[in-house]
N, C-alpha and C positions, 0 to 999 in steps of 0.2 A: 896084209893089213887086217888089222883087229874088227869086227863087225860091232855096230854101236847100236844096233837096232831091236835088238831081245826085250829090251825094256819096251818097247813099244805096244803090246798087248794086254801091258798091266797099267798102261797109265792111261790106257783107253777105256779099260774098265772103270778104271777109278772117276775118271770125269763124266762117265755116262752115269755111274750110279750117282756122282753129285749133281747131276743134273736134276732140276724142280721136277720137271714134267714126269720123270719117275714115277711120283706118289701117285699122280693123275692115272698112270696106265696101270697103276697097281689099285686101285681102288676097288672098294666090293662093287660097286655100279659097272666100271668097267668090267672086269671079269665076267660079270654075268652076261652082261650084252655084248661079249664078244660071241656067243653063242646064239644069243635071241635078235639083235639087229648089230650084225658085227661092221655093215658100211655107216651107220651112223658114229660108234666108235671109232673106225678109222677117220673120218671126217673129223670129228672133235680134237682127235690126238693129234691129228695133219696143223692144227689151226694153231693161233698162237695162245688162247686161255688153255687149250688142251699141253700145249708142248712147256707152258710156263710153270706147271704144276700147282699154282694158285687156286685155279678154278677145279672145283669136282661138279659131277653130275647134281648134285644135291642140294650145291647154289643156286641153282636155276630153278630143278625139280622138286626141290622139298626131300625132307628124309621120311615120310612119312611111309612111300611105296619101298617094301621090303620084297616082294617075290611076287609071281603071278599070280597068287590069289587076293592081291591088293590093289591091281593095276590103277583102279579106278582112285587111288589117294595120289596117284602122282600132279605132281600143281604143273601149270602149263606158266613160264615165265610173260612177264607183260612189260613195257615200256619202263614202268617201275623199276622191275629187276635190274635190267639193263642200267637205269639210272644210277643203283650204287656203285658204280664202277666207271659209268660213262656220264658224271653229271653234266659235265658242258656241251656234249653233243644232244644230250636229251632236254635241254634246256631250250638248244637252240631249234629243235625238231617240234618241242613245244610251241613255240612263237613262231613257228611256220605254217604252212600251207599242207603241207603233209599229217600233220597232226590232226585236221579237221577234213580230213576226207571222207569219213564216216557219216559226219554232220552234214556235209554239201551233197553227201548222195540223198541223205534224208531230206532234202529241198524238195526232191526228183516227188510230184505229187502220186505216179504210180505205183512205186516201188511198194506200197506197203501190199499188193495185191499180185506182186510176183510170188512163182512158185519161190519155196523154202531153200531150193537146192539152189537156186539163182543168185541169192541174196546171202543168207546167212550161212548158206552153205559154202560160199566162195567159187562156185562155178560160173558166175556172171560177175556183175559188175562189184559183189562183194571180194572178188577174188583178187581183184587190184585196189579197189578203197580199204582192204583190211590196213593199209599204210597207216588207217587214221586210230586215233584213240576210239576204243569202244568202252561204254558202261557193264559194270558187270551181268547184266541182265542180260546184253545182246553177243555175249560174246560164247558162250557155249565150250561144247567140246573141240577140239583142233583151232584154236584160236590163235593161241602165243603173241609174242612180242611182235610188233608192226615191224620193229627193227629187222628181223627177217627176212623183209620184203625185199630189202638189198644186198643184208649181209645174211646169204643164204645157211639154214641150221646143217649142219652143225657145226660147219668149219670156221662163219664169220668170219669171212676174211675180208679185210681191210682193201685187199688189193683188187679183187673181183670186184666192189662194191666201187670201185674208184673207175672201172671201165663203161662204158658207154652202151654196150651191150647190156648192163645190169640193169637199163633201163628201159628195154625193149618192150619188156612183157607188158607192161602196162601204156609206155606211151608210144603207140602205132595204133592203125587202122582207123575205121570209120571218123570218129571226130576229134582226134588228135594224134595225127601221123608224123609226129616228131621225128619218130625213129627213122622213118622212110626222107622227110624233109631233111635232118641233117646228113643224113648219109649219100644223100644224091647233091649236095652241096658242094663247092669246093672245101669247104671244112671239113667234111667226111670223105670226099674223096683222096684229100692228103693224109688222113689217118690211114683209109683203105690201102694206100700206097706204100706209104712209109711206115707205117706201123705209129707205136703212142710214141713219137719223137717228142713231142711238146711242141712241135712247130704248126699243127692245128689244132685247134679249140676241140673242146668232148663237151660232152654234157654238162658234166661235173665242172669243168674249166669256167663257164659262165654261170650256172646254176649254183654250186656248193663252190666257189672258189675260195681256196684256203682250207678245205675240210667241212666249210660252213653247211651247217645242216639246217640252215632256214628255209631254202629253197623256194624262196619268193619273186613274182616276176611282179614288173610296176602294173601292166592291166589286169591279173587276173584271169580265169580260166573263163570267164563270161566277155572278156572284153569292155568292161564298164566300168567308166570313173564320173564321180560328181564330185563339186561340179564342174560344168564344160562352159567354159568361157565365150565357145565358138555357137551362136545362138542356132544358126543353121542344125549344125549338127548334134545341139540338145535337143532340136526338136524331131530329130530322128530317134537319137535315144530313149526321149519321152515315151516314142510308140514301143521301142523294144523293150522297155521296161514294163511296160503296161501288158505285152504280150509275155511275163515273164513271170506276170500276176504277182511283182516288185507293188507295183502300183496299180490300184485298180483303175474301173475305166474312166474315171473323172480326175487321175491323178494321184490320188492321196493313197499315200504308203499303207502295207498291207503286212499282216502278220509274218508274211514269207519274207519280208523285209529284213527281221532280226535272224532268221533262218543264212540269209545270205551273208551279213555280216559276221555272223557265227563261222561260217564255210570259209570265209574270205577269198570267194571267188568273185569279188568284186572291189573296186577300191573308192571308198566313199569319203573319202577326204583327199587335199591338194597335197597335205604333206607325204602322207602313205604312198601316193603315186610318185613323186618326185625324189623321195628318199631311193625307189627300187629304182628309177629311173638312173638318178644320179651313181648308185652302188655300179648296174651293169654299162654304164658309161666308163666307170675305171676299169671294169674289167676288160671292154673293146677296146681301151688306148693302153693295154700291155702292150699289141700287137699292130695297133693303128694310131692315126693321129685323134685325136679329141674331136677336131671340124668334121672329119669322115665318119665316126661312129656318131655323133648326133644327127649328123644328116643321114647316114642310112636310118638309123631308129626314126627320126620324125618321118623319113620316108614311109616307114612300115606303121606309125602311127595313122596315117593321112590314106594306106589300104584299107584301115578298119573303118575311116569314115566315109570312103568309097562304097565299101560291104554294108555299112550300116543304109545309105540311101536306100540301095535297093531293097534289102529287109525290112525297111519300113513302109515302104510302098507297098510292097506284100501282103504285111500284115496289116495295113489298113483297107486291104482291098475283101481280105477273109471279116475284118471286123466290120468293116460294110453290110457284109451277109448274114451276119447276127443283129446287127443292127434292124435289118429289113425281116427280122424272123426268119429268114431262109435257112441258118443251120441253128437250132434250139438248144439255146441253154443246156448244160446238163444241170440237177438238181445240186444245189448248194454251191453252184459256181456262177460269176458273172456271165454274161452275154457278152464275151470276146477270148479269142484263141488264147491256147495257153500251149507256148511252145515246148514246156518242159516236161508235157505230157507223152512225148516221145511218141515213138510206134503204137503208145495205145488210142493214139488220136482217132476219134469217129468217124471221121470223113476223107473222102480221097484228096480233098485240095487242102488240107490239114495237115496230110502224111506228107505232102510236098512240102509245105510249110514248116514242118519240124526238120525234114532235111535240109532243104534250105538253109536253116538258120544252124544246124547242129554239127553238118559235114562240110557244107561249099562255103559259108560263112567261115567257120574255124580254119578251113585252109586257105581261104584268101588273105587273113592277116597274118594267121601263123608261120606260113610259107613265105610272107613277107620278112617276119624277125628271124627265120633260118635259112634266110639268105638261098631259097629257092624257087627262080621265076616262074618255073615250070608250076608248081602247083599253085603259085599265087594267080595263075591264067587259067590254067584248062582245066583244073582240080577246082578251081575257087570261085573266080569270078566268073569266066564263062559261063559256069553253072549255075550260077545264081542268076545269071541274066536268062539262062533256057526255064530257072526255074518259074522266074516272073510272069515268061510268056506263057508257061502253061496255067498260073493260076490266075490270070486275066483270062483267059481262054475259059476255062473250069468257071470261073464264078459270072460270066455272061450266062454261057450254059444253063447254070442253076438259076440264073435271072428268068431266062426266058422259060424254061421249063415251071417255075413258080409262078410267070404269068400267065401261063396256060389252067393251072388247076382252077 
């Protein structure tokens, strides 16, 4: 039988040299960096951009850097760099909450006094909040595009960013353990036992449906919406807004309200809240009936109300200590607790209050939306009730001590 395979090597070679990716592999940048940073080159050439041959290092980093003598001339990409090719995703991102992550962090009153490595050095809060847009003055060395928070350098893999593990670095732990809640829920258990079969929703299924980079939710990070038709609930919320210093002790708006608006961490009109709720109902209704979806989302809403009731009582107890002069107001601040001071709170009772707000309240309502009853109960509501008992007891002790003076 006549062999017909002798032409294959030549054909394979012809195809390879016709592949556009060969151009990227032969670029001056790649040739040099194969020796200097070989794993970066490997990542780039294994990704879609490197394989396409249409993108070279200079497209993102500029062409001013030519040798080790002028490394300082290398440019770091920003979200605007990515926009050149990914305009739709960029515009969705800019309209969503991730783009405002740095603004949201700026609302925290003590961040300005934190160590430089913690914020600008991206070793603390800055490490996750770099997913937000920063101005030129704040960027500094090592900034890079916020897009690489999910599409990691230099492969920038779409497949990687579509996996729930990509969200884990930031959405876990003390104040927003969404990874733990989801992975322990039935949704997460199905994903872990079956794999990514599409049967169980993952982070991207609900929050980035059809690849939407907007990533918004109805309630926002603070679980605050205005106006509130339920007057009982509105009373709890007014107290919480005062403790956020969005309202002053007299109930009047403060300058911090503008930062909350810009950071998109609350919903301040009915339309914006309802828009996101209807979007989520549609997502849930892909697997469940609309009635089931609305019922479960409403029950989660009501968990926020239950958490807010406990939170408001605790805030008012501490606020009363300020009113009586037992806790002295810090210079330039109103005589009212500020839960956004976090771990820089000056008294033990305010430390308990901030943990009640940022850890336990968050878990009580976020666990409800992520279908994890254990988080709602034992890590959330039960801990809030324990906090309230401790705050009552500490307030009584402080009042007795003040009366003896």
